[in-house]
C-alpha positions in Angstrom: 0.0 0.0 0.0 1.2 3.6 -0.8 0.8 4.7 2.8 3.4 2.1 4.0 6.1 3.1 1.5 9.0 5.2 2.7 8.8 8.9 2.0 10.8 10.0 -1.0 13.9 12.1 -0.5 13.4 15.8 -1.3 16.2 17.8 -3.0 15.9 21.5 -2.2 17.5 24.5 -4.0 17.0 28.2 -3.8 17.7 31.2 -6.0 17.1 34.9 -5.6 14.6 36.5 -7.9 15.3 39.6 -10.0 12.2 41.6 -9.1 9.0 41.7 -7.0 6.7 41.1 -10.0 8.5 38.2 -11.8 6.4 35.1 -12.5 9.2 32.6 -13.4 12.4 31.8 -11.6 15.9 32.5 -13.0 17.5 29.7 -15.1 20.7 29.6 -13.2 22.1 30.6 -9.8 20.4 27.8 -7.9 22.0 26.9 -4.5 21.3 23.8 -2.4 19.6 24.6 0.9 18.2 22.8 3.9 14.7 23.4 5.2 13.6 25.3 7.2 15.5 28.1 5.5 15.9 31.8 6.4 17.6 33.6 3.6 19.1 36.5 5.5 21.8 34.1 6.7 22.7 33.6 3.0 21.7 36.9 1.4 21.9 39.5 4.2 19.6 42.6 3.8 17.8 41.1 0.8 14.2 42.2 0.4 12.3 40.6 -2.5 11.5 37.2 -4.0 13.3 33.9 -3.4 12.4 30.8 -5.4 12.7 27.3 -3.8 12.7 24.2 -6.0 12.0 20.8 -4.4 12.4 17.7 -6.5 11.8 14.0 -5.8 11.1 10.8 -7.5 7.6 9.5 -6.8 7.4 5.6 -6.5 5.5 4.1 -9.4 3.2 2.2 -7.1 2.3 5.3 -5.0 -0.5 7.1 -6.9 -1.2 9.7 -4.2 0.7 11.4 -1.5 0.2 14.0 1.2 2.2 17.2 1.0 2.6 19.5 4.1 4.1 22.9 4.0 4.5 24.3 7.5 4.8 27.9 6.5 6.4 30.5 4.3 7.4 33.9 5.5 5.9 36.1 4.4 3.8 35.5 1.3 4.1 32.9 -1.3 2.8 30.9 -4.3 3.2 27.2 -4.9 3.4 25.3 -8.2 3.4 21.5 -8.7 4.9 20.3 -12.0 4.2 23.7 -13.5 0.6 23.9 -12.2 -0.3 26.6 -9.6 -1.9 25.0 -6.5 -1.7 28.0 -4.1 -1.2 31.8 -4.2 -1.5 34.3 -1.4 -3.6 37.5 -2.1 -0.6 39.9 -1.9 2.8 39.0 -3.1 4.0 42.7 -2.9 3.6 45.2 0.0 1.4 45.1 1.9 2.5 41.4 1.9 0.2 38.7 3.1 1.4 37.2 6.4 1.5 33.4 6.0 4.0 32.4 8.6 1.3 31.3 11.0 -0.7 29.2 8.4 0.3 25.6 7.5 -0.9 24.2 4.2 -1.8 20.6 3.2 -2.5 19.1 -0.1 -3.5 15.6 -1.2 -1.5 15.0 -4.4 -2.7 12.6 -7.1 -2.6 12.2 -10.9 -2.5 14.0 -13.2 -0.7 16.6 -11.0 1.4 13.9 -9.3 3.6 11.8 -11.7 4.2 8.3 -10.2 7.4 6.7 -11.3 8.8 10.0 -12.5 10.5 13.2 -11.2 8.2 15.7 -9.7 9.0 19.4 -9.1 7.5 21.6 -6.4 8.3 25.3 -7.0 7.6 27.8 -4.1 7.8 31.5 -4.7 8.4 33.4 -1.4 8.1 37.2 -1.0 9.7 38.5 2.2 11.5 41.3 4.0 14.9 40.7 5.5 14.2 42.0 9.1 11.4 39.4 9.6 13.3 36.1 9.0 11.9 35.5 5.4 12.2 32.0 4.0 10.5 28.6 3.7 9.6 26.3 6.5 9.7 22.5 6.6 8.1 20.6 3.7 7.1 17.0 4.3 5.9 14.4 1.7 4.4 11.1 2.8 1.3 9.1 3.5 -1.8 11.2 3.4 -3.1 10.1 6.8 0.2 10.9 8.5 0.5 14.3 6.7 -3.1 15.1 7.6 -2.3 14.4 11.3 0.8 16.6 11.2 -1.1 19.4 9.5 -3.8 19.4 12.2 -1.2 19.6 14.9 0.6 22.4 13.2 -2.6 24.3 12.7 -3.5 23.8 16.4 -0.2 25.4 17.6 0.1 28.0 14.9 -3.5 29.2 14.5 -6.2 27.7 16.7 -4.5 28.0 20.2 -3.5 31.6 19.5 -7.0 32.4 18.5 -8.4 30.8 21.6 -5.9 32.8 23.7 -7.0 36.1 22.1 -10.7 35.2 22.8 -9.8 34.4 26.5 -7.9 37.7 26.8 -10.9 39.6 25.5 -13.2 37.9 28.0 -10.8 38.3 30.9 -10.2 41.9 30.0 -14.0 42.6 30.1 -14.4 40.6 33.4 -11.6 42.4 35.3 -12.5 45.8 33.9 -16.1 45.3 35.2 -14.7 44.1 38.5 -12.5 47.2 38.7 -15.4 49.5 37.9 -17.5 48.0 40.7 -14.5 48.1 43.1 -12.4 51.1 42.3 -10.2 50.4 45.3 -8.9 47.2 43.7 -6.5 48.9 41.3 -4.7 45.7 40.5 -7.8 44.5 38.7 -7.9 47.7 36.5 -4.2 47.3 35.6 -4.7 43.6 34.8 -7.6 44.5 32.5 -5.5 47.1 30.7 -2.6 44.6 30.5 -4.9 42.0 29.0 -6.2 44.5 26.4 -2.6 45.4 25.4 -1.6 41.8 25.2 -4.7 41.1 23.1 -3.4 43.9 20.7 0.1 42.5 20.7 -1.0 38.9 20.4 -3.1 39.6 17.3 0.2 39.7 15.5 0.3 35.9 15.7 -2.9 35.4 13.8 -3.1 38.5 11.6 -2.8 37.7 7.8 -2.5 41.3 6.6 -0.9 44.4 8.1 -4.2 46.3 7.9 -4.9 49.1 8.7 -1.3 50.0 7.8 0.0 50.0 4.2 3.2 48.1 4.9 4.6 45.5 7.4 7.2 48.0 8.8 4.4 50.2 10.2 2.5 47.2 11.4 5.6 46.0 13.3 6.1 49.5 14.8 2.6 49.5 16.1 2.9 45.9 17.4 6.2 46.7 19.2 4.6 49.9 20.7 1.7 47.7 22.1 4.3 45.3 23.5 6.2 48.1 25.3 2.9 49.4 26.8 2.0 45.9 27.9 5.4 45.6 29.7 4.7 48.8 31.7 1.1 47.7 32.5 2.5 44.3 33.6 5.0 46.0 35.8 2.4 48.2 37.5 -0.1 45.3 37.8 2.5 43.1 39.6 3.4 45.9 42.0 -0.3 46.5 42.9 -0.9 42.8 43.2 2.0 42.5 45.6 0.6 45.6 47.4 3.6 47.6 46.6 4.1 51.1 45.2 7.3 52.3 43.6 6.5 55.7 42.0 10.0 56.4 40.8 10.3 53.0 39.1 6.8 53.3 37.5 7.6 56.8 36.2 11.0 55.6 34.9 9.3 52.7 33.0 6.7 55.0 31.6 9.3 57.5 30.4 11.3 54.6 28.8 8.3 53.4 26.9 7.5 57.0 25.8 11.0 57.3 24.4 10.5 53.9 22.6 7.2 55.0 21.1 8.8 58.3 19.8 11.8 56.4 18.4 9.7 53.8 16.7 7.4 56.3 14.9 10.1 58.7 13.9 12.7 56.3 12.7 13.2 56.1 8.9 12.0 53.1 7.0 15.5 51.7 6.3 16.4 51.8 10.0 13.0 50.9 11.5 13.7 47.1 11.7 16.7 47.7 13.8 14.8 50.1 16.1 12.0 47.6 16.3 14.4 44.8 17.3 16.0 46.9 20.0 12.7 48.0 21.6 11.2 44.5 21.3 14.3 43.3 23.3 13.8 46.0 25.9 10.1 45.1 26.4 10.9 41.4 26.6 13.7 41.9 29.2 11.4 44.1 31.2 8.7 41.5 31.3 11.1 38.7 32.2 12.6 40.9 35.0 9.1 41.6 36.4 8.3 37.9 36.5 11.6 37.1 38.3 11.1 39.9 40.8 7.5 38.6 41.5 9.0 35.2 42.1 11.5 36.5 44.6 8.9 38.5 46.4 6.6 35.4 46.6 9.5 33.3 48.0 10.2 36.0 50.6 6.6 36.5 51.9 5.5 32.8 51.4 1.8 33.6 51.8 -1.2 35.2 50.2 -2.3 35.4 46.6 1.2 36.4 45.4 2.5 32.9 46.3 -0.4 31.3 44.5 0.5 33.3 41.3 4.2 32.4 41.5 4.1 29.2 39.4 2.3 31.0 36.6 4.8 33.9 36.8 7.6 31.2 36.5 6.0 29.7 33.4 5.7 33.2 31.8 9.4 33.9 32.6 10.5 30.6 30.9 8.4 31.0 27.8 9.3 34.7 27.6 13.0 33.8 27.7 12.5 31.2 24.9 10.6 33.6 22.7 13.2 36.3 23.2 15.9 33.9 22.1 13.7 33.1 19.0 13.2 36.8 18.3 17.0 37.4 18.4 17.5 34.3 16.3 19.6 32.6 18.9 17.2 29.7 18.6 16.4 28.7 15.0 12.6 28.6 15.1 9.6 30.8 14.4 7.3 29.3 17.0 6.5 31.6 20.0 5.1 30.2 23.2 4.2 33.3 25.2 0.7 33.4 23.6 0.1 29.9 25.0 1.6 30.7 28.4 -0.7 33.6 28.7 -3.4 31.0 29.3 -1.5 30.0 32.4 -1.5 33.6 33.8 -5.2 33.9 33.1 -5.8 30.6 34.7 -3.8 31.7 37.8 -5.8 34.9 38.1 -9.1 33.0 37.7 -8.0 30.5 40.4 -7.0 33.3 42.8 -10.4 35.0 42.2 -12.1 31.7 42.8 -10.2 31.3 46.1 -11.1 34.8 47.2 -14.7 34.1 46.4 -14.7 30.9 48.4 -13.1 32.7 51.4 -15.7 35.5 51.1 -18.4 32.9 51.2 -16.9 31.3 54.3 -16.6 34.8 55.9 -20.3 35.4 55.0 -21.4 32.1 56.5 -19.4 32.8 59.7 -20.8 36.3 59.8 -24.3 34.9 59.5 -23.6 32.6 62.4 -22.1 35.3 64.5 -25.0 37.7 63.5 -27.6 35.1 64.6 -25.8 34.7 68.0 -25.6 38.5 68.4 -29.3 38.9 67.4 -30.3 36.3 70.0 -28.2 38.0 72.7 -29.6 41.3 71.7 -33.2 39.9 71.9 -32.5 38.5 75.3 -31.1 41.9 76.4 -34.0 43.7 74.9 -36.5 41.4 76.6 -34.8 42.1 79.9 -34.7 45.9 79.2 -38.4 45.8 78.2 -39.3 44.0 81.4 -37.4 46.5 83.4 -39.0 49.4 81.5 -42.4 47.9 82.0 -41.8 47.6 85.8 -40.6 51.3 85.8 -43.7 52.3 83.8 -45.9 50.5 86.3 -44.1 52.2 89.2 -44.4 55.6 87.5 -48.0 55.0 86.8 -48.7 54.2 90.4 -46.7 57.3 91.5 -48.6 59.4 88.9 -51.9 58.1 90.2 -50.8 58.9 93.8 -49.7 62.4 92.7 -53.0 63.0 90.9 -55.0 61.7 93.8 -53.0 63.9 96.2 -53.6 66.9 94.0 -57.3 66.2 93.8 -57.5 65.8 97.5 -55.5 69.0 98.0 -57.5 71.1 95.5 -60.9 69.6 96.3 -61.3 68.1 99.7 -58.4 70.2 101.0 -60.1 73.4 99.9 -63.4 72.3 101.4 -61.6 71.5 104.7 -59.8 74.9 104.6 -63.2 76.6 104.1 -64.9 74.6 106.8 -62.1 75.2 109.3 -62.2 78.9 108.5 -65.9 79.0 109.2 -65.5 77.1 112.4 -62.8 79.5 113.5 -64.8 82.6 112.7 -68.1 81.8 114.3 -68.0 78.4 116.0 -70.8 79.3 118.5 -73.2 80.3 115.7 -73.1 76.9 113.9 -76.0 74.7 114.5 -76.1 71.0 114.2 -77.9 71.1 110.7 -75.2 73.5 109.4 -72.4 71.3 110.7 -74.1 68.3 109.1 -74.4 70.2 105.8 -70.7 71.0 106.0 -69.8 67.3 106.4 -72.1 66.3 103.6 -70.3 68.8 101.3 -67.0 67.1 102.2 -68.6 63.8 101.5 -69.9 65.0 98.1 -66.5 66.3 97.2 -64.9 63.0 98.1 -67.6 61.2 96.0 -66.7 63.5 93.0 -63.1 62.4 93.2 -64.1 58.7 93.4 -66.5 59.0 90.4 -64.0 60.9 88.3 -61.1 58.5 88.9 -63.1 55.3 88.9 -65.9 55.7 86.2 -65.0 55.6 82.5 -68.4 54.4 81.1 -69.4 57.7 79.6 -69.4 61.5 79.8 -71.7 63.8 81.8 -72.7 67.3 81.0 -70.2 69.7 82.5 -73.0 72.0 83.7 -74.4 69.2 85.9 -71.0 68.6 87.6 -70.5 72.4 88.0 -73.8 73.1 89.9 -72.9 71.2 93.1 -69.4 72.9 93.2 -71.0 76.3 92.6 -73.4 75.8 95.4 -70.9 74.5 98.0 -68.2 77.1 97.2 -70.8 80.0 97.2 -72.0 79.0 100.7 -68.4 78.6 101.9 -67.3 82.0 100.6 -70.5 83.7 101.8 -69.9 82.2 105.3 -66.4 83.8 105.2 -67.7 87.2 104.2 -66.8 87.0 100.5 -69.5 87.9 98.0 -69.4 85.3 95.1 -71.0 86.0 91.8 -71.3 83.4 89.0 -71.9 83.8 85.3 -72.4 80.5 83.5 -73.5 80.2 79.8 -73.8 77.6 77.0 -72.9 74.6 79.2 -76.1 72.7 79.0 -74.9 70.4 76.1 -71.2 70.4 76.8 -70.0 66.9 77.6 -66.4 66.3 78.6 -64.4 63.2 79.6 -64.5 62.6 83.4 -60.8 63.4 83.7 -61.2 66.8 82.0 -64.3 67.6 84.0 -62.5 66.8 87.3 -59.4 68.9 86.3 -61.7 71.9 85.4 -63.6 71.5 88.7 -60.4 71.2 90.7 -59.0 74.2 88.8 -62.0 76.3 89.9 -61.9 74.9 93.4 -58.2 75.6 93.9 -58.6 79.1 92.5 -61.5 79.9 94.9 -59.6 78.3 97.8 -56.6 80.6 97.0 -59.1 83.6 97.1 -60.4 82.4 100.5 -56.9 81.8 101.9 -54.7 84.6 100.5 -56.7 87.4 98.8 -58.5 89.1 101.8 -61.0 90.2 99.2 -64.7 90.9 99.7 -65.9 90.0 96.2 -65.1 87.4 93.6 -66.5 87.0 90.1 -66.5 83.6 88.4 -67.3 83.2 84.7 -67.6 79.9 82.8 -68.7 80.0 79.2 -68.5 78.1 76.0 -67.3 80.3 73.1 -67.4 78.3 69.8 -64.7 75.7 70.0 -63.3 77.1 73.3 -64.2 76.9 76.9 -63.4 80.0 78.9 -63.0 80.2 82.6 -62.2 83.3 84.7 -61.9 84.0 88.4 -61.4 87.6 89.4 -61.3 89.1 93.0 -60.7 92.5 94.5 -58.1 91.5 97.1 -54.7 92.7 97.9 -53.0 91.1 94.8 -49.4 89.9 94.5 -46.4 90.2 92.2 -46.8 87.5 89.5 -43.0 86.9 88.8 -42.2 86.5 92.5 -45.2 84.2 92.9 -43.9 82.0 90.0 -40.5 81.7 91.5 -41.9 80.8 95.0 -45.0 79.0 93.8 -46.7 76.9 96.4 -48.6 73.7 95.8 -51.7 75.6 94.8 -50.2 77.6 91.9 -48.2 74.5 90.8 -51.4 72.5 90.8 -53.1 75.1 88.7 -50.3 75.1 86.1 -50.1 71.3 86.1 -53.8 71.0 85.4 -53.5 73.6 82.7 -50.9 71.5 80.9 -53.0 68.3 81.2 -56.0 70.1 79.8 -53.9 71.4 76.9 -55.2 74.9 77.8 -53.7 78.4 78.1 -53.4 80.1 81.5 -53.2 83.8 82.0 -52.5 85.3 85.4 -52.7 89.0 86.1 -52.5 90.7 89.5 -52.2 94.2 91.1 -53.5 95.7 94.3 -57.3 95.6 94.2 -57.6 93.1 91.4 -56.4 89.6 90.6 -57.6 87.5 87.6 -57.0 84.0 86.5 -58.2 83.2 82.9 -58.2 79.8 81.4 -58.8 79.1 77.6 -59.2 75.4 76.7 -59.8 74.2 73.1 -62.7 71.7 72.8 -62.5 68.5 70.8 -65.0 68.2 67.9 -66.9 65.5 69.9 -67.5 68.1 72.7 
């Protein structure tokens, strides 16, 4: 079978072309070469076309064969036995970039000549600074050549494309993470670094120098992106290691700025040399940053820096290899930094995953601690509420006692004061019925207190409650030589809550008791009236009077009781006094139900 036959031996020769547009090779000048071939080693500084001629004798029994051409740099055309089988779109500037594209053909009759000599002619157009030439060419069994082609395409095209896609995704992810958390500046620099690497890495899959008109400009742009990447990589590593070196960062930025200016101002003949120098500077800077990060990780031996160290080591190794390829110390045109970028992306992804897991653990621990603290706070709050409830009960009891004492003072106390004053004035003139009436008045006043504090089943007309007080106080004042005049109006339908009624009655009672005890007056006028949505109450006597400010400062229990009841009623109290006239005026707003 043809697939089991040994591969025929290829004889390879090369010759320089005479012009960019020639379509046939020169007749003489052919030189034997070995593939892969880079012609600047043979013809230094030559830009143009080189023809490669490969000849072999195809076994008669092998009617088909697989042909694999790894690459040609930069553009080319292929002819088999005089028949064209491949031609790149641009064989002159801007040259097609085919160094990253392997080619495979299945050769058979009539193109392939079994039992005869076959000739494969390859026309390569290239530029001397970019290692122009022809890569390995293999001829053999179709299945074996197909397998080799798929492997070459995987490493030269598919994996770099995947790396660019990953760089784009990672750039977007870390950029979004930085926007959401501006304090994490390392994420922002990593996103910028990934974008710049995406720009630089595109060189490995680009097939044309677009949007530039020649490959020199494209390489200047590509080298500029690589220099910017090296600075971003430096700053990212410093931020990731939680370090700041302003002088080093400024120096690196200035160095890159000089490189950009030099690349874009250099003349076309000298541009390849400038590009090589600045490419070397960017590569050395990147390798130095990786080595410094490794030393820092070995020194601290903890944290995310240590987790990233293996991936930094891989980047340093692949970067060194590619730098040696770039400087042609290693005879190859395969670069591994694009593939190693996967490792760095993987490292950052793993570190983020680790941080995420730790954050979840902290959240879970926080939830547990929060539940414990909430339970403790609930227990403390329950104890505090119980204590507050006990205090409120105590305050309520004290308040009830104070109100009861005030009611007894203003009501029963006033009646007792009046009764005592009557007994002191004319004890011999009091008959048994008068004394009994006096005691009944005290009883009625005590009953009023009990009814007002104990009954809450409804309101009574205020006029009905005022009548007994009016009668008792008038008798008491008359018995003590004070002429009392009442003026009551519009109270027949006024109904108030028991507490308000009692406060109003006690206000009147205390005011009249003060007249009896302190005023030395002979006449008192009392007015109680309803005026729209207000209740007006006035007590005016013609006694000795007093100084209002001094009375406020040295107020006794009577005046304090009057002001306290005024506040409870939500009313306004006016007190005016001068020799010969003292007036208390109360204005209380009435609720709509009243």
